[in-house]
VOPAGU-2260 file (C-alpha; in pm, 1 decimal, decimal comma):
REM VOPAGU-2260
SITE   aa  ch    i         X         Y         Z
SITE  MET   A    0   -1053,9    -235,6     -18,8
SITE  SER   A    1   -1067,3     108,2    -162,7
SITE  SER   A    2    -773,5      78,3    -360,2
SITE  SER   A    3    -597,7    -159,3    -586,0
SITE  SER   A    4    -328,6    -134,7    -416,8
SITE  ALA   A    5    -386,0    -166,8     -64,3
SITE  LEU   A    6    -357,8    -488,1     154,5
SITE  SER   A    7    -664,3    -568,5     408,8
SITE  ASN   A    8    -537,7    -586,9     763,6
SITE  ARG   A    9    -589,3    -977,0     753,2
SITE  GLU   A   10    -379,2   -1003,2     396,4
SITE  SER   A   11    -102,7    -759,4     553,1
SITE  GLU   A   12     -72,4    -961,0     866,7
SITE  ALA   A   13     -49,6   -1317,5     686,1
SITE  LEU   A   14     233,6   -1149,9     470,8
SITE  LEU   A   15     414,7    -993,5     741,3
SITE  LYS   A   16     382,8   -1368,8     921,1
SITE  GLU   A   17     499,1   -1497,5     591,8
SITE  THR   A   18     771,4   -1288,2     562,1
SITE  LYS   A   19     927,1   -1328,0     923,2
SITE  ALA   A   20     905,2   -1750,6     877,0
SITE  GLU   A   21    1100,0   -1663,4     564,6
SITE  ALA   A   22    1350,3   -1420,3     722,1
SITE  LEU   A   23    1403,1   -1709,9     980,2
SITE  LYS   A   24    1468,0   -1955,1     726,9
SITE  LYS   A   25    1742,1   -1760,0     576,4
SITE  CYS   A   26    1876,8   -1655,7     865,6
SITE  ASP   A   27    1896,6   -2017,8    1018,2
SITE  ALA   A   28    2262,1   -2029,3    1067,0
SITE  LEU   A   29    2243,0   -1755,8    1310,3
SITE  VAL   A   30    1930,8   -1861,2    1469,2
SITE  ARG   A   31    2119,3   -2158,6    1577,2
SITE  GLU   A   32    2418,9   -1975,7    1645,8
SITE  PHE   A   33    2234,7   -1737,6    1886,7
SITE  ALA   A   34    2022,3   -2072,2    2047,7
SITE  GLU   A   35    2322,5   -2270,5    2098,6
SITE  CYS   A   36    2488,6   -1950,5    2289,0
SITE  SER   A   37    2166,1   -1878,1    2472,7
SITE  THR   A   38    2157,4   -2250,5    2587,8
SITE  GLY   A   39    2186,5   -2294,1    2965,4
SITE  ARG   A   40    2188,3   -1910,4    3042,3
SITE  THR   A   41    1933,7   -1638,5    3168,0
SITE  VAL   A   42    2029,1   -1303,5    3256,9
SITE  SER   A   43    2401,9   -1342,7    3121,6
SITE  ILE   A   44    2216,0   -1394,4    2737,5
SITE  ALA   A   45    2240,0    -976,8    2720,1
SITE  TRP   A   46    2645,0    -990,1    2727,1
SITE  ALA   A   47    2764,0   -1336,7    2679,4
SITE  CYS   A   48    2546,7   -1351,0    2358,9
SITE  ARG   A   49    2534,0    -987,1    2213,2
SITE  GLY   A   50    2747,3   -1060,5    1938,0
SITE  GLN   A   51    2511,3   -1358,5    1798,0
SITE  HIS   A   52    2198,3   -1131,2    1890,9
SITE  LYS   A   53    2312,4    -832,2    1700,8
SITE  ALA   A   54    2418,5   -1038,0    1399,3
SITE  LEU   A   55    2086,4   -1236,9    1422,1
SITE  GLN   A   56    1885,4    -899,6    1412,7
SITE  ASN   A   57    2064,5    -768,2    1130,6
SITE  CYS   A   58    2000,6   -1070,5     892,2
SITE  LEU   A   59    1629,3   -1080,9    1003,5
SITE  LYS   A   60    1618,2    -692,0     945,4
SITE  GLN   A   61    1745,2    -722,1     549,8
SITE  TYR   A   62    1447,2    -929,9     502,1
SITE  THR   A   63    1153,1    -753,5     716,1
SITE  SER   A   64    1264,2    -399,2     702,4
SITE  GLU   A   65     977,5    -151,6     575,0
SITE  GLU   A   66    1170,0    -149,1     217,5
SITE  ALA   A   67    1156,6    -527,8     172,6
SITE  MET   A   68     817,4    -577,9     311,5
SITE  ASP   A   69     680,0    -289,3      60,0
SITE  ILE   A   70     859,9    -527,0    -209,5
SITE  LYS   A   71     652,1    -815,3     -93,9
SITE  ARG   A   72     350,3    -604,6     -92,6
SITE  ARG   A   73     388,7    -508,8    -445,9
SITE  GLU   A   74     463,8    -891,0    -559,4
SITE  TYR   A   75     161,7    -994,2    -364,2
SITE  LEU   A   76     -66,3    -748,6    -525,4
SITE  ALA   A   77      70,4    -815,5    -866,1
SITE  ALA   A   78      19,2   -1194,8    -832,8
SITE  ASN   A   79    -325,8   -1133,0    -715,8
SITE  ARG   A   80    -412,1    -886,0    -995,8
SITE  LYS   A   81    -275,2   -1142,8   -1219,0
SITE  GLN   A   82    -542,5   -1428,3   -1076,5
SITE  ALA   A   83    -854,3   -1162,2   -1050,6
């Protein structure tokens, strides 16, 4: 790495994957609501589950937004600098 404040592509991908998994756990109730609404539907999901989908997306966004990812990157870098 050329800079101590940059992550490698592998580290960035791993951090994003971990962050998305954490977001899904934190939004678990909304994930279940959307899944329940979606069960047995195909095309009608688009309008029948619109509210659940929007609520789920809003929940996930708060944990995976660019600002949230910046915080995660800084935390990751701080932890790794202490170990080095």
